[in-house]
Biotite code that builds the C-alpha atoms (Angstrom):
import biotite.structure as struc

atoms = struc.array([
    struc.Atom([0.000, 0.000, 0.000], chain_id="A", res_id=1, res_name="MET", atom_name="CA", element="C"),
    struc.Atom([2.825, 2.420, 0.872], chain_id="A", res_id=2, res_name="LYS", atom_name="CA", element="C"),
    struc.Atom([4.571, 1.778, -2.453], chain_id="A", res_id=3, res_name="LYS", atom_name="CA", element="C"),
    struc.Atom([1.326, 2.466, -4.327], chain_id="A", res_id=4, res_name="TYR", atom_name="CA", element="C"),
    struc.Atom([0.786, 5.706, -2.385], chain_id="A", res_id=5, res_name="LEU", atom_name="CA", element="C"),
    struc.Atom([4.348, 6.902, -3.020], chain_id="A", res_id=6, res_name="ILE", atom_name="CA", element="C"),
    struc.Atom([4.059, 6.002, -6.716], chain_id="A", res_id=7, res_name="PHE", atom_name="CA", element="C"),
    struc.Atom([0.728, 7.842, -6.961], chain_id="A", res_id=8, res_name="SER", atom_name="CA", element="C"),
    struc.Atom([2.178, 10.945, -5.306], chain_id="A", res_id=9, res_name="LEU", atom_name="CA", element="C"),
    struc.Atom([5.150, 10.845, -7.655], chain_id="A", res_id=10, res_name="LEU", atom_name="CA", element="C"),
    struc.Atom([2.883, 10.664, -10.701], chain_id="A", res_id=11, res_name="ILE", atom_name="CA", element="C"),
    struc.Atom([0.717, 13.515, -9.372], chain_id="A", res_id=12, res_name="LEU", atom_name="CA", element="C"),
    struc.Atom([3.732, 15.741, -8.716], chain_id="A", res_id=13, res_name="SER", atom_name="CA", element="C"),
    struc.Atom([5.158, 15.037, -12.182], chain_id="A", res_id=14, res_name="GLN", atom_name="CA", element="C"),
    struc.Atom([1.802, 15.845, -13.741], chain_id="A", res_id=15, res_name="ASN", atom_name="CA", element="C"),
    struc.Atom([1.717, 19.109, -11.811], chain_id="A", res_id=16, res_name="ALA", atom_name="CA", element="C"),
    struc.Atom([5.118, 20.023, -13.255], chain_id="A", res_id=17, res_name="LEU", atom_name="CA", element="C"),
    struc.Atom([3.966, 19.419, -16.804], chain_id="A", res_id=18, res_name="PHE", atom_name="CA", element="C"),
    struc.Atom([0.559, 21.034, -16.218], chain_id="A", res_id=19, res_name="ALA", atom_name="CA", element="C"),
    struc.Atom([2.227, 24.444, -16.291], chain_id="A", res_id=20, res_name="GLN", atom_name="CA", element="C"),
    struc.Atom([1.659, 24.801, -20.022], chain_id="A", res_id=21, res_name="ASN", atom_name="CA", element="C"),
    struc.Atom([-0.063, 28.139, -20.385], chain_id="A", res_id=22, res_name="VAL", atom_name="CA", element="C"),
    struc.Atom([-1.906, 29.463, -23.392], chain_id="A", res_id=23, res_name="LYS", atom_name="CA", element="C"),
    struc.Atom([-0.301, 32.843, -24.014], chain_id="A", res_id=24, res_name="VAL", atom_name="CA", element="C"),
    struc.Atom([-1.990, 35.631, -25.944], chain_id="A", res_id=25, res_name="THR", atom_name="CA", element="C"),
    struc.Atom([-0.422, 36.579, -29.263], chain_id="A", res_id=26, res_name="ASN", atom_name="CA", element="C"),
    struc.Atom([0.039, 40.136, -27.952], chain_id="A", res_id=27, res_name="GLU", atom_name="CA", element="C"),
    struc.Atom([2.102, 39.008, -24.951], chain_id="A", res_id=28, res_name="ALA", atom_name="CA", element="C"),
    struc.Atom([4.118, 36.575, -27.039], chain_id="A", res_id=29, res_name="LEU", atom_name="CA", element="C"),
    struc.Atom([4.906, 39.186, -29.687], chain_id="A", res_id=30, res_name="GLN", atom_name="CA", element="C"),
    struc.Atom([5.861, 41.801, -27.077], chain_id="A", res_id=31, res_name="SER", atom_name="CA", element="C"),
    struc.Atom([8.241, 39.325, -25.473], chain_id="A", res_id=32, res_name="PHE", atom_name="CA", element="C"),
    struc.Atom([9.832, 38.475, -28.833], chain_id="A", res_id=33, res_name="LYS", atom_name="CA", element="C"),
    struc.Atom([10.238, 42.188, -29.636], chain_id="A", res_id=34, res_name="ASN", atom_name="CA", element="C"),
    struc.Atom([11.733, 43.084, -26.243], chain_id="A", res_id=35, res_name="LYS", atom_name="CA", element="C"),
    struc.Atom([13.983, 40.016, -25.902], chain_id="A", res_id=36, res_name="PHE", atom_name="CA", element="C"),
    struc.Atom([14.726, 38.770, -29.438], chain_id="A", res_id=37, res_name="PRO", atom_name="CA", element="C"),
    struc.Atom([17.828, 36.838, -28.312], chain_id="A", res_id=38, res_name="GLN", atom_name="CA", element="C"),
    struc.Atom([16.088, 35.039, -25.414], chain_id="A", res_id=39, res_name="ALA", atom_name="CA", element="C"),
    struc.Atom([15.888, 31.245, -25.422], chain_id="A", res_id=40, res_name="THR", atom_name="CA", element="C"),
    struc.Atom([14.156, 28.563, -23.334], chain_id="A", res_id=41, res_name="GLU", atom_name="CA", element="C"),
    struc.Atom([11.061, 30.685, -22.664], chain_id="A", res_id=42, res_name="ALA", atom_name="CA", element="C"),
    struc.Atom([8.639, 29.163, -20.135], chain_id="A", res_id=43, res_name="LYS", atom_name="CA", element="C"),
    struc.Atom([5.361, 30.940, -19.488], chain_id="A", res_id=44, res_name="TRP", atom_name="CA", element="C"),
    struc.Atom([3.251, 31.013, -16.322], chain_id="A", res_id=45, res_name="ASP", atom_name="CA", element="C"),
    struc.Atom([0.060, 32.847, -15.478], chain_id="A", res_id=46, res_name="LYS", atom_name="CA", element="C"),
    struc.Atom([0.621, 35.455, -12.737], chain_id="A", res_id=47, res_name="GLU", atom_name="CA", element="C"),
    struc.Atom([-2.967, 36.512, -12.345], chain_id="A", res_id=48, res_name="GLY", atom_name="CA", element="C"),
    struc.Atom([-6.069, 37.073, -14.380], chain_id="A", res_id=49, res_name="LYS", atom_name="CA", element="C"),
    struc.Atom([-4.415, 39.581, -16.737], chain_id="A", res_id=50, res_name="ASP", atom_name="CA", element="C"),
    struc.Atom([-0.677, 38.925, -16.346], chain_id="A", res_id=51, res_name="GLU", atom_name="CA", element="C"),
    struc.Atom([1.964, 36.440, -17.465], chain_id="A", res_id=52, res_name="TYR", atom_name="CA", element="C"),
    struc.Atom([5.500, 35.795, -16.298], chain_id="A", res_id=53, res_name="GLU", atom_name="CA", element="C"),
    struc.Atom([7.989, 34.327, -18.733], chain_id="A", res_id=54, res_name="VAL", atom_name="CA", element="C"),
    struc.Atom([11.304, 32.827, -17.588], chain_id="A", res_id=55, res_name="SER", atom_name="CA", element="C"),
    struc.Atom([14.108, 32.649, -20.127], chain_id="A", res_id=56, res_name="PHE", atom_name="CA", element="C"),
    struc.Atom([17.839, 32.545, -20.789], chain_id="A", res_id=57, res_name="ILE", atom_name="CA", element="C"),
    struc.Atom([19.459, 35.678, -22.227], chain_id="A", res_id=58, res_name="LEU", atom_name="CA", element="C"),
    struc.Atom([23.179, 35.868, -22.991], chain_id="A", res_id=59, res_name="ASN", atom_name="CA", element="C"),
    struc.Atom([23.785, 32.839, -20.763], chain_id="A", res_id=60, res_name="GLY", atom_name="CA", element="C"),
    struc.Atom([21.962, 34.288, -17.748], chain_id="A", res_id=61, res_name="SER", atom_name="CA", element="C"),
    struc.Atom([18.544, 33.575, -16.297], chain_id="A", res_id=62, res_name="LYS", atom_name="CA", element="C"),
    struc.Atom([15.889, 36.213, -16.610], chain_id="A", res_id=63, res_name="GLY", atom_name="CA", element="C"),
    struc.Atom([12.171, 36.729, -16.348], chain_id="A", res_id=64, res_name="SER", atom_name="CA", element="C"),
    struc.Atom([9.656, 39.308, -17.485], chain_id="A", res_id=65, res_name="ALA", atom_name="CA", element="C"),
    struc.Atom([6.040, 40.143, -16.830], chain_id="A", res_id=66, res_name="ASN", atom_name="CA", element="C"),
    struc.Atom([3.550, 41.158, -19.503], chain_id="A", res_id=67, res_name="PHE", atom_name="CA", element="C"),
    struc.Atom([-0.156, 41.861, -19.456], chain_id="A", res_id=68, res_name="THR", atom_name="CA", element="C"),
    struc.Atom([-2.422, 39.692, -21.579], chain_id="A", res_id=69, res_name="THR", atom_name="CA", element="C"),
    struc.Atom([-2.595, 42.686, -23.948], chain_id="A", res_id=70, res_name="LYS", atom_name="CA", element="C"),
    struc.Atom([1.187, 42.574, -24.374], chain_id="A", res_id=71, res_name="GLY", atom_name="CA", element="C"),
    struc.Atom([2.156, 45.525, -22.205], chain_id="A", res_id=72, res_name="VAL", atom_name="CA", element="C"),
    struc.Atom([5.573, 44.988, -20.606], chain_id="A", res_id=73, res_name="TRP", atom_name="CA", element="C"),
    struc.Atom([5.491, 45.484, -16.812], chain_id="A", res_id=74, res_name="ILE", atom_name="CA", element="C"),
    struc.Atom([8.976, 44.561, -15.627], chain_id="A", res_id=75, res_name="GLU", atom_name="CA", element="C"),
    struc.Atom([11.923, 42.287, -16.227], chain_id="A", res_id=76, res_name="SER", atom_name="CA", element="C"),
    struc.Atom([14.441, 40.689, -13.922], chain_id="A", res_id=77, res_name="GLU", atom_name="CA", element="C"),
    struc.Atom([17.933, 39.565, -14.922], chain_id="A", res_id=78, res_name="THR", atom_name="CA", element="C"),
    struc.Atom([20.746, 37.940, -13.013], chain_id="A", res_id=79, res_name="THR", atom_name="CA", element="C"),
    struc.Atom([23.678, 40.199, -12.140], chain_id="A", res_id=80, res_name="VAL", atom_name="CA", element="C"),
    struc.Atom([27.094, 39.014, -10.992], chain_id="A", res_id=81, res_name="LEU", atom_name="CA", element="C"),
    struc.Atom([28.707, 40.729, -8.008], chain_id="A", res_id=82, res_name="GLU", atom_name="CA", element="C"),
    struc.Atom([31.718, 41.643, -10.144], chain_id="A", res_id=83, res_name="LYS", atom_name="CA", element="C"),
    struc.Atom([29.416, 43.586, -12.471], chain_id="A", res_id=84, res_name="ASP", atom_name="CA", element="C"),
    struc.Atom([27.997, 45.844, -9.746], chain_id="A", res_id=85, res_name="LEU", atom_name="CA", element="C"),
    struc.Atom([29.534, 49.096, -8.595], chain_id="A", res_id=86, res_name="ALA", atom_name="CA", element="C"),
    struc.Atom([31.750, 48.363, -5.604], chain_id="A", res_id=87, res_name="SER", atom_name="CA", element="C"),
    struc.Atom([30.169, 51.296, -3.746], chain_id="A", res_id=88, res_name="SER", atom_name="CA", element="C"),
    struc.Atom([26.744, 49.660, -4.026], chain_id="A", res_id=89, res_name="LEU", atom_name="CA", element="C"),
    struc.Atom([28.029, 46.388, -2.579], chain_id="A", res_id=90, res_name="LEU", atom_name="CA", element="C"),
    struc.Atom([30.029, 48.208, 0.099], chain_id="A", res_id=91, res_name="ASP", atom_name="CA", element="C"),
    struc.Atom([26.916, 50.120, 1.206], chain_id="A", res_id=92, res_name="ASN", atom_name="CA", element="C"),
    struc.Atom([24.879, 46.916, 1.313], chain_id="A", res_id=93, res_name="PHE", atom_name="CA", element="C"),
    struc.Atom([27.519, 45.021, 3.304], chain_id="A", res_id=94, res_name="ARG", atom_name="CA", element="C"),
    struc.Atom([27.856, 47.900, 5.788], chain_id="A", res_id=95, res_name="LYS", atom_name="CA", element="C"),
    struc.Atom([24.105, 48.013, 6.381], chain_id="A", res_id=96, res_name="SER", atom_name="CA", element="C"),
    struc.Atom([23.686, 44.200, 6.524], chain_id="A", res_id=97, res_name="LYS", atom_name="CA", element="C"),
    struc.Atom([26.885, 43.063, 8.253], chain_id="A", res_id=98, res_name="LYS", atom_name="CA", element="C"),
    struc.Atom([27.454, 39.337, 7.912], chain_id="A", res_id=99, res_name="GLY", atom_name="CA", element="C"),
    struc.Atom([25.062, 38.869, 4.990], chain_id="A", res_id=100, res_name="ALA", atom_name="CA", element="C"),
    struc.Atom([26.166, 36.199, 2.526], chain_id="A", res_id=101, res_name="VAL", atom_name="CA", element="C"),
    struc.Atom([24.914, 37.096, -0.942], chain_id="A", res_id=102, res_name="ILE", atom_name="CA", element="C"),
    struc.Atom([23.532, 34.185, -2.958], chain_id="A", res_id=103, res_name="THR", atom_name="CA", element="C"),
    struc.Atom([21.892, 35.952, -5.936], chain_id="A", res_id=104, res_name="ASN", atom_name="CA", element="C"),
    struc.Atom([21.531, 39.441, -7.319], chain_id="A", res_id=105, res_name="ILE", atom_name="CA", element="C"),
    struc.Atom([18.864, 40.476, -9.801], chain_id="A", res_id=106, res_name="PHE", atom_name="CA", element="C"),
    struc.Atom([18.330, 43.756, -11.567], chain_id="A", res_id=107, res_name="LYS", atom_name="CA", element="C"),
    struc.Atom([14.636, 44.567, -11.769], chain_id="A", res_id=108, res_name="VAL", atom_name="CA", element="C"),
    struc.Atom([13.789, 47.028, -14.526], chain_id="A", res_id=109, res_name="VAL", atom_name="CA", element="C"),
    struc.Atom([10.247, 48.349, -14.383], chain_id="A", res_id=110, res_name="ARG", atom_name="CA", element="C"),
    struc.Atom([8.091, 50.142, -16.925], chain_id="A", res_id=111, res_name="ALA", atom_name="CA", element="C"),
    struc.Atom([7.250, 52.774, -14.291], chain_id="A", res_id=112, res_name="ASP", atom_name="CA", element="C"),
    struc.Atom([10.997, 53.613, -13.958], chain_id="A", res_id=113, res_name="ASN", atom_name="CA", element="C"),
    struc.Atom([11.099, 52.411, -10.336], chain_id="A", res_id=114, res_name="LYS", atom_name="CA", element="C"),
    struc.Atom([13.959, 50.001, -11.046], chain_id="A", res_id=115, res_name="SER", atom_name="CA", element="C"),
    struc.Atom([16.072, 48.394, -8.321], chain_id="A", res_id=116, res_name="TYR", atom_name="CA", element="C"),
    struc.Atom([18.359, 45.506, -7.430], chain_id="A", res_id=117, res_name="TYR", atom_name="CA", element="C"),
    struc.Atom([17.032, 42.532, -5.531], chain_id="A", res_id=118, res_name="GLU", atom_name="CA", element="C"),
    struc.Atom([19.705, 40.939, -3.346], chain_id="A", res_id=119, res_name="ILE", atom_name="CA", element="C"),
    struc.Atom([19.034, 37.446, -2.034], chain_id="A", res_id=120, res_name="GLU", atom_name="CA", element="C"),
    struc.Atom([21.223, 36.420, 0.861], chain_id="A", res_id=121, res_name="CYS", atom_name="CA", element="C"),
    struc.Atom([21.546, 34.579, 4.117], chain_id="A", res_id=122, res_name="THR", atom_name="CA", element="C"),
    struc.Atom([21.292, 37.101, 6.923], chain_id="A", res_id=123, res_name="TYR", atom_name="CA", element="C"),
    struc.Atom([21.072, 36.255, 10.626], chain_id="A", res_id=124, res_name="ASN", atom_name="CA", element="C"),
    struc.Atom([20.765, 32.553, 9.656], chain_id="A", res_id=125, res_name="LYS", atom_name="CA", element="C"),
    struc.Atom([17.685, 33.216, 7.509], chain_id="A", res_id=126, res_name="HIS", atom_name="CA", element="C"),
    struc.Atom([17.187, 33.527, 3.788], chain_id="A", res_id=127, res_name="LYS", atom_name="CA", element="C"),
    struc.Atom([16.316, 37.145, 3.088], chain_id="A", res_id=128, res_name="LYS", atom_name="CA", element="C"),
    struc.Atom([15.645, 39.346, 0.105], chain_id="A", res_id=129, res_name="GLU", atom_name="CA", element="C"),
    struc.Atom([16.498, 43.041, 0.102], chain_id="A", res_id=130, res_name="PHE", atom_name="CA", element="C"),
    struc.Atom([15.692, 45.745, -2.433], chain_id="A", res_id=131, res_name="LYS", atom_name="CA", element="C"),
    struc.Atom([18.357, 48.310, -3.174], chain_id="A", res_id=132, res_name="VAL", atom_name="CA", element="C"),
    struc.Atom([17.782, 51.302, -5.444], chain_id="A", res_id=133, res_name="ASN", atom_name="CA", element="C"),
    struc.Atom([20.140, 51.915, -8.351], chain_id="A", res_id=134, res_name="LEU", atom_name="CA", element="C"),
    struc.Atom([22.100, 54.370, -6.171], chain_id="A", res_id=135, res_name="SER", atom_name="CA", element="C"),
    struc.Atom([22.761, 51.666, -3.591], chain_id="A", res_id=136, res_name="GLY", atom_name="CA", element="C"),
    struc.Atom([20.317, 52.617, -0.827], chain_id="A", res_id=137, res_name="LYS", atom_name="CA", element="C"),
    struc.Atom([18.032, 50.030, 0.795], chain_id="A", res_id=138, res_name="LEU", atom_name="CA", element="C"),
    struc.Atom([14.400, 50.568, -0.066], chain_id="A", res_id=139, res_name="ILE", atom_name="CA", element="C"),
])
């Protein structure tokens, strides 16, 4: 009985992984292709009634973007390496969050021009996410 239950759960979880196929509007798809013509491995998810998120690879790095069903770009997020950030930005972050161990950095570019960096790290033994404006101040 236990083997059957485990097998059934495995099948259900695999089906859930493959059930993420989303029917994307032509407008959203075309906007994505126009904005990120070099992107590969695009995987679409529904973010809400009127919004999609697409994950992709661009120039060897992971990225994602959000579009409305009408094809309006909302924001995009791309991986940034520490070596590619201004040292002053990292210095300010490390001073304000002493002991933080950075695991990932993303640059979030928004249509409303409220862009920022998202820094994922381990801080005080917990996984945390901090937003830092493009000038290096925590927001």
